[in-house]
Each structure stands twice: as structure tokens, then as C-alpha cells.
N, C-alpha and C positions, 0 to 999 in steps of 0.2 A: 377726753374726758373731758365735760362743757363745765363752764364754771358761770356764776350767777352773781349779780350785783346788788346791792340792798335795794336799788330803785325797780326790782323786777327780781323779787325771791323764785328759787328755783320749785322744785315740788316737795324738795326735803328741807326747806326755809320754816314751815308750821308756819304761826301766825305771824310772822315779825313785819308785813305789811297790811296796815291797817284795811288797803284800797282793795286788797284781796281777801277779804273776809265773806263779801257775799258768795263770792264762790265758790271758797269752804263751804261756808254754810250750802248752798246748793248741791255739793256731792255729798254732804255728810244729811243730809235732810233734802230732798227733790223738792219738796212741794210741800202744801198745809195738807193735814189731815183733817177731816172734820167731824166731829163726833158723835153720835146719833144725835143728839138735837138740833143738827145742823150747824151749829159754831166752829167758826173756823180755830184749830189751836196750834201755835207752833212748835214743833216739835223740835225745834233746834235748842227748847229752855229745859227737854230733856235730858242733852246729850252728855251732860257734866256727871251722871249717873250712870254705872256701866249695870246695862241690865246681864239678868244670870245666867250663866252659861260658861262655857270651857275655851272659846275662843276667842282672841284679841278683839278687841272693839276700840271704834273711836271716840276721841274726846272733843270732837268737834276742829279739829286742826286738820290739815292737808293731809290724807293717808299717804304713809313713806312708799317708796319705790325700790328703796335700797335699805339693807342692812338686813338681821335674822328676824325684825318682825314687820309685818305691814301695818299692825295698830299698836297704838303708843301708849295702851292702858295692859299691866299685865295679866296673864292667864291668873284666871280662878281657881284653876288645877291644881291639885297638891304637888309639891315638888318630888320628882322621882317616881309621878303616876306614867309617865308617857316612856316608852321602850325608845331604845337607839334602834334605829333602824340596820338590819345585819348588811354589811358591805361586803364581809368576805365569804369567798366560795368555800367550799366543804374539804377540797383538797387543800387549799392553805392553811386551813384550822387544821388538817390531820396531821399537816408537814411542821406545822409548830408545837403539835404537842408530841409528835415522834420526837421533835429537839430537848423539849423539858423533860420527857421519862429518861433521857437517856445522861442529859447535862445535868438534872434535878433544876438548876435556878438559871437565868441571864436574864441580859438586857434587851430589848428591842434589836440593839445592831450587832448583838451576836446571831439572834436568833434570827436576822434576816438572810445573814450569811449561811448559817445553819440552814437553814428550812426555805427558802427560797434565795438562792443566790441567782437566778434571773432577773430579778429586779432592779428596779434603777435605784430607789432607795426603801426604806423602811416603812412607807404608809402601807402598804397590803400586811406587814407582818403587824405594825399597830391595831391595824382592824381586826386582824385575826385573833389578838388577845383579848380588843373589848368583845368581841363576840363570844370567846372562851367566860370571860368573865361574865356576861350576862347570862350565859347559859348553867353559870357555876361550877364548873370546869379548872380555872386558873384565875388567878390571884397575885397581885401587887404584894412584894415579900421586903420591902424598905428599898433604899436607894445605895447606887454604887458611882461613882465618878460620875455624879449630875444625872443620873439616867435611873429610870425606875426597873428594880426588878421584878421578874416576875417566875413563879411558879406554879404545879398542879395543884388541885385539890386531889382528894382521894377518889371522888366520883370520875373527874379528869386523869388521872392517875390509872384509873383499872382503865377505863374504857382507852387509855390511850397502850395500853400492855396488851389490847385484843387487835392491835395493829400491828405488833412486831412478833417477829418467828418464836417460836419456842424456842427455851434456853437463851435469850439474846439478856443481856448483862443491864438490867433495870437501877435506877436512882434509886433513893429511899424518899417515901413522902415525908412532906418538908411539915410538921404539925406545929414545931414550937418558931413564933415568929418573934420571939424576942432575942436568939440566937443573931450573932455576926456572921458576917459574909466573908469568906477567908478569899483575899485580893489574889491566892496564887491558884485558886480553882478559876475565877473569872477570866485571869489570862490565859489555862489552860482552854477554856473555851473559845475565846478570841481566837488562839493559835488555831481551835479546830475548825470555826468558823475561814479564818483565812484559807484554809486548805481545801477545803468544801469550795469556795468561792472559786480557787482556782482551777478545779474540775479532778484535785486530786482526793478521793473516795467520797463519801457521802457520809452522813449522820449512822447510817447503821453498820458502815465499816470503821467506825472509829471507836477505839474504847480508852476509858480512861482505868487509871491505877490497877495494871497488867504486871503481878508479879513475877519474877526470874529470880531464880533462888540457885545458889550454889554451894554448894557443901564446903564449911569452914568456913563461910563469908555470909555477912548480912543480906539475908533478901533484900533487892532492890526491886521496886514498882516503879513502871515507867510512866509518865506523867499522862502520856498518848502514844498509842500504837494504832498505826495504820496497816488494816490488812485487806487489800483489794487487787485478788489476782485476776491475771490479764490484763492489768494497766499500765501504763507506763511508770509508775512507781507502786510495785504490788506489794511491800511492804518498807513500814519506816517507824521507830521508836523515837519519840520527841520527849526531849526532856526541859523545862521550863525553869529558869532560874531566875528567882529575881534579886539577885548580888547578896542574897543572904549566907550564901557558901562562900566557903576560899576555894583558892585554883587546885589544891591540893584535892577538896573533898571531890570537887568536878573531875579529877584524872582518875581517881579512886574509883569514880559510877562507872568509866567508861573502860577499867579495868577489869570493872563486875561484868559489864557487856561482854568482853571479850573471851574471860572465862568462862562466862556462862554458854557463850558460841560455841567453844572446844568440848564442851560435853557430851561423849559417844552417846551415840542412841540405846535403849534398852536392847541387850540381847546384840550386840555389835562387835564385830571380830578386832581384838586390839591390834591383833601383828596385820590385818589386813589394812586396819583405818592406818596404822604408823605407814604399811607401806606408798597408800595412796597420797600419804603428804607431796608427792613428789609428782603426781599425775594432776594437780590442778583442781579445777572445781570436785574431782572422783572423790576427793577426801571429803566433801559434804553430805556425801550418801551416807555417811557412819556417823553423822551428828544428831542430837537432839534436835537441834533447831528446828531440821528441816520438817521433826513431826509437829512443828507447832506454827511456824509461819511457812507462805508459798516461796519457791524459788524468787531469788530478788532479779535473776536476769542479768546480771552481771557476778564476776569472779566478786568473790569476799563473801564476810559477814553481812548480816541483815546491817543496812545502815543506823544511823543512829544521828539524829538534828538537834544543836542546842540551841535554844530561842533564849536570851538572854533580855532582859529589864530591867531597868533601876528601879529600886524599891524605892515607893512612893512611903517620904513621911510624913507624921500629920505636924501643922503647921502649931504653933505653941498659942495659946491663948493670947489674944491682944497682938499679935503678931501685923504688919500691914501686908495684903497680897501683894503678890509680884505682879508689874506691869506686864503688859504684850511682849513687851522689848527685851525681860528681865526674862522672863518663862522662854524664849526664844533661844537667849543663850545659855539657860541651863538645861534644854534640851539638847543642846549643841555639846553642851561639858559632859555629860552624863553619858549621851552616845561615845564621843570618844574615850570616855573610862571603859565603855564596854568592850570596845573595840582593842584597848592594851588589855582587857582581861582575858578575851578571846586569844591575842596571840602567845599570853602565857599559859594557855590550856593547851595550845597547839603544841607549846615548844615541852611542857610537862607529858603529852602524851605522845609522843611520835613513837614510839616502841609498840603501841596499840594499830597505829592506822600506817606505818610506814610498808610500804611494800617490800618482801623479801625477795633476795637474787633468785633467780630461775636454777635449779641444780645441774641441767646440760649445758656445754658450749656451744659459745657462738650467739645466745641470744641477751640483748641487756635488758631488753624490757622489763616494766616493774611485775614483779610477781603477787599481786592481788587477792589469790586465794586463801591465805591464812594470814588479811588485815582485815581493819577493821575502817568501813567507811564512814566519816563522822564530816558533817557540814552543818555549818552555823549562821545563825543572822541575829536579827534586833526586832523586838517587839515594833518599835517606832518605821523601823523599813516596812515591814508588815502593811501596816495601819495607813504609810505612806503611797507605798506603792502597789501593795499585793503579796502573795506567795508565787505570782505566777512570772512576776519580773524578777532580772536577775540583782536576787538580792542575796543570794546565798553562797558562803565560802567556802571551799573545798579545804580541807586541813593536807597542807603538804604540794598545795598549788596557787598562785597568785592572782588574783582579779574576784571579781565579783561574776558568779553566773547563775540561769535557772535552776531548779533545782534538777531536773532531768539530766540538763547538761555538768552539774555538777557530781551526780551520781554516778556518770557515765566514767568511762579507764580508757581515754584516748591514748594513754598510753600503758597500759594492760592489754585488755583481751584484743583490740582491735590491731593495735600494734605488735602485738609479741603474735598474731597470725601474720602477717606483713614480715616480719622479723622470720619467723618459722620459714617461708617462701624465702626470702632470702638466704638464711643458713641454708635451708636444701640446694637452693642453687650456686652455692660456695662449693657444701660437700659435692655435688656431681661435679663440679667443673676440679676440684679436686683428685677425685676419685678418675674423672678422663684425662689427665694429667700425669697420674701415675701410671693410666694404663698404655699410654702413649709412649712412656718411657720404658715401658718394658715390652714392646712392641718390636716383635725379631725384625731383620733385618738380611739382605740377600746376604749369601757369602763369598757372591763375585763382584756384584755392584754396588753393595751396601746401601741400596734402596727398599726405605719400610715394606713391609708386608701389607697388603690390604686387606681389609676384613675377612673377604671370602679366600684369600691365600693364607692368612693369618688360623681361621678356622679349619681350612683343610690340614695344615699343619696339626693342629692339634689332634685333628681322626687320625693322622697318620703317623701319631708318634709312637704307635705300638711297633711297627713295624719299618719306622726308618724312613727319611724323609731328604731329599737332595739338598735342602737348605736354598736353593733358587727361585725367585721372586718370578712373575708370569715373565717378566720383557725377557730375563735369560732366557727361562724355559722356551718360549718364543724362535728368540735365536736361535739355540742349542735344537727347535727341530726342524726350523730353516736351513742350518747349517746341514742339519743332517740330511734332510730332502735334496738338498743340491749334491751332496756327495752321492746317495743313493743315483739319482739323476743321471752323475756323470759316469757311476758307475755303470750303470745300465746302457748308455753311450757306447763309454768304450768298450762293452759287452757286444753290442753290436756291432763295433767296427772291426773287431776282433774278427768275430763269426764271419763277417761279409768277407775278408781279405784270406783266411782262413781258406774259406769257399771258393777266392779264386786260386789259390795255390793248387786246390787239389782239383780243380776242372781242367781233364785232358788236352794235350799240345794238338796240333795239327796244322801240317804242312801247306803251305799255301801252292797250289800248282797255277 
């Protein structure tokens, strides 16, 4: 950027230099005009009065080359008569409308994550909101945490409903502008935006306030439910806690979800369902939750995610605002308190997420098919790192993991398959040892029978067997062959001797 001095004013310095006034006048009035009578008239004398018109005009100063207006006189057009140029695309406006019709109200930040997660910032979202406002389909509806809230008008709600499949659960039209905004609803919308931005679902696969009724218990409404069959996270029940419930109430929520997952499907055979409890995932074929949610891809019930955030308290009138350093210390202290809260919930709900031992011997892996997978995080971690980062903690494990790794069961399904193979190999080795112990031996030399000789003995058991091994049998056969050969040789010698004796005697002359 170039700099100018007072001795040589730049193009934006106006009439600061008197020696430049002729040049300014020359640019503002290039020459003298002549009237019809031939008298010359200086047009610079009329530059102080703006002629009629809508465009900006010069007042005699050097025209500006930077800034929003090139003229220094305000426009005579009425305020608001000029419409803002639309800069958002049609698909962007449609996505923003869909997000608003599903979640009713949100700020530009949440709508950015929900509608346009691929954008680097929320500028495209804000442009779409302004375009919808100009078209009368969206309007501002208050403020939340220093950002403007937006909602759809009746016309926008009607148009957005036509973009969704029939039967989609829609929010109601926001008509009462004086009603306040629920901070919990904004946290739920923010959580949905983080999941969408991380690639887990979309606004169409996310539903708020899903009812789970259990006989004899108070119906539980999940704050957010993800249904995305075929993805890495097919189903996820989300509970957002603003530190306004006790640890016992959170544990009761997990108990209600466990009881709901154990409900039998309509028409299910109770005897078969009870017998299937010992056969892993086969038990879920008789459960009611399989008729509501897609398969989880792992052992166990549909996973539950706890998202904790500290409750925001209003400052008293006249309270001095906190400095950035104080705010950082407070945020760190609140986050530490939430982690201690998670530890208490984990300890109190161990009966629901702990794996059961397998009923057959030889396997020590966790039996997760009757357990409730519970993952937890804080909204601060989601805001700082995103839902795709290792910000999730699985109850019963140490450390922080990604969402897919936290929902996986390395000590359950995969380890179960490995230990089943090891148990089968050990069983085969034990059976082989027992078989070797029962292998028959030769009655003469005590040599164990080969498999072929053992099978031959088993076949000859009905009519008897000599009990000799193949070596002893061969030795007997060789001895018998030698004896027979000796007998044949002796017989031949005897026959020759007999023939010699029976031959007639002749006297030699």
C-alpha cells in the first residue's frame, strides 16, 4: 500500500492541497461551456449543487478511488429502495431452509455446520440467510450468545416442507417473536451440527425429541437421534445435559434406555428369546428396538452419547465483565467439573454398560450383546476440536477416542472371535491328547498302533484281532516264510535222498 505526504496529496486526500485545485477542477469540469449567446460560463461555480439524479455526484473534490462510494455526495434515492444483489446459490438456500424447517431456529454458525459443512466459514450461510430474508422466507428472531437467530416465515416453512420426503418430522412455524429461546435447544442444534460436519449423518437423518416409552416408567425423550443405515455410525441416541440434573437422574436415563432396549417385539416368543440370551446377537432378533432402529454393526444395544456443557448463568446487573484470562480460567474449571461429573455417572451406571461373562467355558472376552454402549464428551471439546477428533470417552475404558473407535468393541466381538478360535484349538488339542491316550499298542512289543492299524482293529473287532502291530505282523510273516522255505528245502533234500536209495545197484565189471 502506497503512502502520500501533505506536500503531494494522494487521490483520496480531497482538496487538502491548494496547488492541486486546478487539476481537481479540470477533472470535475474539463472545460468552459458556452451559453447560446456565445458567453463563456465557468461550470465549476455550479458544482456545489447536486443535480437531480439517483447516482452519486462530485462536489468539486477529486473523485475517490477507494471506499464504498466513488462520489462524496449522498445518493438522493430513498433508503432501502435498492435491493441487495443475491450472492447465494439455489442449493445453498435450499439446504439452509431444510435445516431451519427441521430445527426451527439456529444461528449462522449452527446452520453452517448443518447445511454447508464443506465450507471453510459461514459466509455462504449468511449470504443465503440474507437472500431468504429479501425473499420473505426467513427472518431474524432475536439473539443468542452474541449471534443472530434465524427462523423461517410461513412462506419459507411451506416451501421447505416441499423439499423433504413425506412423513418427515418438521418443526412448528415460529410466530411469537416475543418468546424466549431455550439454551438447551441451541446446544442440541450445535451438537447436531458437529456430528454433520464430522460426516456422521445429515439434517435428514437427525431427529429431535424421540419418545422411548417403557411400561411402568416415565417416557424418555431423546434430545437427538441419528439414524443412518449403512454408515460407520448407523444409530446414536444423544442426550445433552446442561449441568441442571443430578448424577442420579442421568443414571436413571441410562436405566430407562436399557429397559426400553430389552422390550420384546410384538409377537415374539418369550421362550426362544430367553434361550437366545446365550447366543450373542441372536437375542436382538426378538427385541423391539430392532423394529425401530437399524442394526448397530456391533454387539449390544443402540449406543447412547452424553454431551455435557456447563449451564450459563446470567450475570447480575452491575457485575464487572470477566477479562479474557478470567474467562479462560473459568472455562477450564467448568470443564474439570464436567469430567468429574462424567466419572460419577460412569461409576453409577456400571450395571448397564458393563459386559457380561460368556456362558461357555474357555472364553474370557466381554459379552457386549446385553450391554448398553455409552460414550461421553463435552460441548467445549466439540467446539474446539470437532466430533471427528478423539474427544469421546467410552464408559469402561481409559483415554479419549474417535466416535467410531469408541463404539467399537475390541475386547468384545473381534477378541471374542480370536478367543473362540483359541478355545477351539485348545479343545482339539485336548481331544487329540485323549485320543492318543486311548490308542491301542502291540501286545508283543508295545508299539502304538498307527491310524490305519487302529482303524483295521476297529473293523476286525467283531471277529477278533491278533493285537499285533504292523512290524510284528511283518516279522511273523517273514518267520513263517523262512520256515516254509526251510520246509520246502528239507522236503526237496529228502526226496533226492529217497530217489538215490531207490535207484537199482549194478555191479561194475
